[in-house]
C-alpha positions in Angstrom: -90.4 97.5 -108.5 -92.6 100.1 -110.2 -96.2 99.1 -110.7 -98.2 102.3 -110.9 -96.8 104.6 -113.6 -99.0 103.1 -116.4 -102.1 102.7 -114.3 -103.7 106.0 -115.5 -102.6 105.7 -119.1 -105.4 106.0 -121.6 -105.1 103.8 -124.7 -108.0 102.8 -127.0 -107.1 99.2 -127.9 -108.6 98.1 -131.2 -111.0 95.3 -130.3 -110.8 93.9 -133.8 -107.3 92.6 -133.0 -107.4 89.3 -131.0 -105.1 89.2 -128.0 -104.3 87.1 -125.0 -103.1 90.1 -123.1 -104.8 91.5 -120.0 -106.0 95.2 -120.1 -103.3 96.4 -117.8 -100.6 94.7 -120.0 -101.9 96.6 -123.0 -101.7 99.9 -121.2 -98.2 98.9 -119.9 -96.9 98.1 -123.4 -98.3 101.3 -124.8 -96.7 103.3 -121.9 -93.3 101.5 -122.6 -93.4 102.6 -126.3 -94.6 106.1 -125.5 -92.7 107.0 -122.3 -89.8 104.6 -121.8 -88.5 103.9 -125.4 -86.0 106.6 -126.1 -85.6 106.1 -129.9 -81.9 105.2 -129.5 -82.4 101.6 -130.4 -85.1 99.3 -131.7 -87.8 97.2 -130.0 -87.5 93.5 -130.6 -90.7 91.5 -130.0 -90.6 87.7 -129.8 -94.0 86.1 -130.2 -96.5 88.8 -131.3 -99.2 86.2 -132.4 -101.9 88.2 -134.2 -100.4 91.6 -133.2 -102.1 92.5 -129.9 -98.8 93.4 -128.2 -97.4 94.9 -131.4 -100.3 97.3 -131.7 -99.8 98.5 -128.2 -96.0 99.0 -128.6 -96.4 100.6 -132.1 -99.1 103.0 -130.9 -96.9 104.1 -128.0 -93.8 104.5 -130.3 -95.8 106.7 -132.6 -97.0 108.8 -129.7 -93.4 109.2 -128.3 -92.3 111.8 -130.9 -89.3 109.7 -131.8 -88.6 108.5 -135.3 -90.2 105.0 -135.1 -90.1 104.0 -138.8 -89.0 100.4 -139.1 -87.9 100.3 -135.4 -90.3 97.6 -134.2 -89.2 94.1 -135.3 -91.7 91.3 -134.6 -90.5 87.7 -134.7 -92.9 84.7 -134.8 -93.1 81.4 -136.6 -96.6 82.5 -137.6 -97.8 78.9 -137.7 -101.4 78.3 -136.7 -101.9 75.8 -133.8 -105.1 74.0 -132.6 -105.2 75.8 -129.3 -105.3 79.2 -131.0 -108.8 78.6 -132.5 -110.3 79.1 -129.1 -108.9 82.7 -129.1 -109.6 83.7 -132.7 -111.9 82.3 -135.3 -109.7 82.4 -138.4 -110.2 80.2 -141.5 -106.9 78.4 -141.0 -105.8 74.8 -140.6 -103.0 73.8 -138.2 -99.6 74.4 -139.8 -100.8 77.2 -142.1 -99.3 80.7 -141.8 -101.3 83.5 -140.1 -98.7 86.1 -141.0 -101.1 87.7 -143.6 -103.6 88.3 -140.7 -100.9 89.8 -138.6 -100.0 92.2 -141.4 -103.6 93.2 -141.8 -104.0 93.9 -138.1 -100.9 96.1 -138.2 -101.8 98.0 -141.4 -102.1 101.3 -139.6 -98.5 100.8 -138.4 -96.9 99.4 -141.5 -94.2 102.0 -141.5 -93.1 101.1 -138.0 -93.3 97.3 -138.0 -91.1 94.8 -139.7 -92.2 91.2 -139.3 -89.9 88.1 -139.5 -91.1 84.5 -139.8 -88.5 82.7 -137.7 -88.5 79.8 -135.2 -86.7 79.2 -131.9 -85.4 75.7 -131.0 -87.4 73.8 -128.3 -86.6 70.7 -126.4 -89.2 67.9 -126.7 -91.2 66.9 -123.7 -92.3 63.3 -124.2 -95.8 62.4 -123.4 -97.0 66.0 -122.8 -99.6 67.1 -125.3 -99.8 70.6 -123.9 -96.1 71.3 -124.3 -96.1 69.7 -127.8 -99.0 71.9 -128.9 -97.1 75.1 -128.2 -93.5 74.2 -129.1 -91.6 74.2 -132.4 -91.3 70.8 -134.1 -88.5 71.9 -136.4 -90.9 73.3 -139.1 -89.1 72.9 -142.4 -90.7 76.0 -144.0 -89.7 78.4 -141.2 -86.0 79.2 -140.8 -84.4 79.4 -137.4 -83.7 82.7 -135.8 -80.0 82.9 -136.0 -79.4 86.6 -135.4 -81.3 89.6 -133.9 -83.0 91.4 -136.8 -82.6 95.1 -137.6 -79.6 97.3 -136.9 -78.3 99.0 -133.8 -78.9 98.2 -130.1 -82.0 96.5 -128.8 -83.6 99.0 -126.4 -86.5 96.8 -125.4 -86.7 93.0 -125.8 -90.3 91.8 -125.4 -90.3 88.0 -124.7 -93.6 86.1 -125.2 -92.6 83.5 -127.9 -89.8 81.7 -126.1 -91.7 78.6 -125.3 -89.0 76.5 -123.7 -85.8 76.6 -121.6 -83.8 75.8 -124.8 -85.6 78.5 -126.8 -85.1 81.1 -124.1 -81.4 80.3 -123.9 -81.0 80.5 -127.7 -82.7 83.8 -127.8 -80.5 85.4 -125.2 -77.4 84.0 -127.0 -78.2 85.7 -130.3 -79.4 89.0 -128.7 -76.7 89.3 -126.1 -74.3 91.5 -128.1 -77.1 93.9 -129.1 -78.2 94.6 -125.5 -76.8 97.6 -123.6 -76.1 97.5 -119.9 -78.1 100.2 -118.0 -80.5 100.6 -121.0 -81.9 97.4 -122.4 -85.2 96.2 -120.9 -86.2 92.6 -120.9 -90.0 92.4 -120.8 -90.9 88.9 -119.6 -94.6 88.5 -120.5 -94.9 85.0 -119.0 -92.8 85.6 -115.9 -95.7 84.9 -113.5 -97.5 82.2 -115.5 -97.5 78.7 -113.9 -96.8 76.8 -117.2 -93.7 78.8 -118.3 -91.4 78.0 -115.4 -88.3 78.5 -117.6 -88.8 82.3 -117.7 -88.5 83.0 -114.0 -85.9 80.3 -113.7 -83.7 81.9 -116.4 -84.1 85.4 -114.9 -83.1 84.1 -111.5 -80.1 82.3 -113.0 -79.1 85.6 -114.6 -79.7 87.5 -111.3 -76.3 89.1 -111.2 -76.8 90.6 -114.7 -80.3 91.9 -114.4 -82.3 94.1 -112.0 -86.1 94.0 -111.5 -87.8 97.2 -112.7 -91.6 96.8 -113.4 -94.2 94.5 -112.1 -97.6 94.4 -113.9 -99.8 93.4 -110.9 -102.9 92.8 -113.0 -101.1 90.3 -115.3 -98.1 88.0 -115.6 -95.5 90.5 -116.9 -92.3 91.4 -115.0 -89.6 93.6 -116.6 -85.9 93.6 -115.9 -83.1 96.1 -116.9 -79.8 94.7 -118.0 -77.3 95.7 -115.3 -74.2 94.2 -116.9 -73.2 92.2 -119.9 -74.4 88.6 -119.9 -71.2 86.7 -120.9 -71.3 84.1 -123.6 -69.7 81.7 -121.2 -72.6 82.1 -118.8 -75.1 81.2 -121.5 -73.0 78.4 -122.9 -73.0 76.8 -119.4 -76.8 76.5 -119.4 -78.2 73.1 -119.7 -79.6 72.2 -123.1 -82.7 70.4 -121.8 -84.9 71.0 -118.8 -84.4 67.4 -117.7 -80.7 68.0 -117.3 -81.2 70.8 -114.8 -80.6 69.5 -111.3 -84.1 69.4 -109.7 -83.0 71.1 -106.5 -81.4 73.9 -108.4 -84.5 74.5 -110.6 -86.8 74.6 -107.6 -84.5 77.1 -105.9 -84.6 79.4 -108.9 -88.4 79.3 -108.9 -88.5 80.1 -105.2 -86.1 83.0 -105.8 -88.6 84.4 -108.3 -91.5 83.8 -106.0 -89.7 85.7 -103.2 -88.9 88.6 -105.5 -92.6 89.4 -106.3 -93.7 88.6 -102.7 -91.3 91.3 -101.5 -93.1 93.6 -103.9 -96.4 92.8 -102.2 -97.6 90.7 -105.1 -99.3 87.8 -103.3 -101.1 86.5 -106.4 -97.9 86.6 -108.5 -96.1 84.7 -105.7 -98.9 82.1 -105.5 -98.8 81.6 -109.3 -95.1 81.3 -109.3 -95.3 78.6 -106.7 -97.2 76.6 -109.3 -94.2 76.7 -111.7 -92.8 73.9 -109.6 -95.7 71.7 -110.9 -94.9 72.1 -114.6 -91.1 72.0 -114.0 -91.3 68.7 -112.1 -93.8 67.2 -114.5 -91.5 68.1 -117.5 -88.6 66.4 -115.6 -90.8 63.2 -115.4 -91.4 63.6 -111.7 -95.1 63.3 -111.7 -95.5 62.3 -108.0 -93.4 65.3 -106.9 -95.4 67.5 -109.2 -98.6 66.4 -107.5 -97.1 67.1 -104.1 -96.0 70.5 -105.2 -99.6 71.2 -106.4 -101.1 70.2 -103.1 -98.6 72.4 -101.2 -99.4 75.4 -103.4 -103.2 74.8 -103.0 -103.0 74.5 -99.3 -101.0 77.8 -99.0 -103.1 79.7 -101.6 -104.1 83.1 -100.2 -107.8 83.4 -99.3 -110.0 85.2 -101.8 -107.3 85.6 -104.3 -107.8 84.8 -108.0 -107.2 81.0 -108.5 -107.4 80.7 -112.3 -103.9 79.4 -112.7 -104.4 77.0 -109.8 -107.4 75.5 -111.7 -105.3 75.3 -115.0 -102.6 73.4 -113.1 -105.2 71.1 -111.7 -106.7 70.3 -115.1 -103.2 69.8 -116.5 -102.3 67.2 -113.9 -105.6 65.4 -114.6 -105.5 65.5 -118.4 -101.8 65.1 -119.0 -100.6 63.1 -116.1 -103.7 61.2 -114.9 -103.5 62.7 -111.4 -106.9 63.9 -110.1 -106.7 66.3 -107.1 -109.9 67.7 -105.6 -110.5 71.2 -104.3 -110.7 71.9 -100.6 -114.1 73.1 -99.4 -113.2 76.7 -99.3 -112.3 77.0 -103.0 -115.8 76.6 -104.6 -117.0 79.3 -102.1 -114.1 81.6 -103.0 -114.5 81.1 -106.7 -118.2 82.1 -106.5 -117.3 85.1 -104.4 -114.6 86.3 -106.9 -117.0 85.7 -109.8 -119.6 87.9 -108.1 -117.0 90.6 -107.5 -115.9 90.5 -111.2 -119.6 90.8 -112.2 -120.0 93.8 -110.0 -117.0 95.5 -111.4 -118.2 94.9 -114.9 
């Protein structure tokens, strides 16, 4: 996979726009819009939040020289959630729309961006506050996304707002006919994030139809190119709820994703993907197995490699499942070392 082409790209990200994206992801998205998008189709963005990824893509599209007017379609439910307050101090209550703030953040690209307030269907995970906090609850004021917006082929599909296995499957069903083999890119922003196991699982399941293309080593994004049509029958055969996926099959799909990035030399990405087993098993109601999977991931964690996701998984097991697992002796030492190295780089 390519992971260097965007490294030297210069892009002045507007600091006034809150974002959860890493700096390398911002450069990557700008590079996608400027150098990869050909102007033959549109860019469909699922889950722009307050517009951080949208700004990057739009700025790149404008710099590409192609006619970018109304070619970037951004889809979100635009509903404020409690966890968002830690990322942006906006005067909003949970359930209120933040779409006006998105529009304000994108005012310099108003001729390029078309926003759509739509929601994807999510399965419910009982007794899991973290899943519930980020998933759709069938909001009555936000219509469901039933068709891909805009006209013409989808050249780039940016996926950040598919927050469940069911949501990911629904999105692919409605976009399938607008994707072009050999051209359409599927940018999976959460591919290497421990809590979104359904993204690498889905891409592994569709392995015969997609080919890995880009790996953003400094973040969680992996991009695939559509190699051949994804048949409707393939998508209709997908389970409707994560609990209905045979456990062994799900673990094998996660392991296939882990091996994919490991072959690319991405040790951190592979370690983070190993943690996807924790959230997958927990959402299946297999708490004991999730704890075992965490311990296995922790014991095999590469030395002196960033362990932020490992700590998030540890906190998740403690807070959501009542399972407390301590750190081995080496981790406090390594965390202090990595903190010192980050301080030196700054």
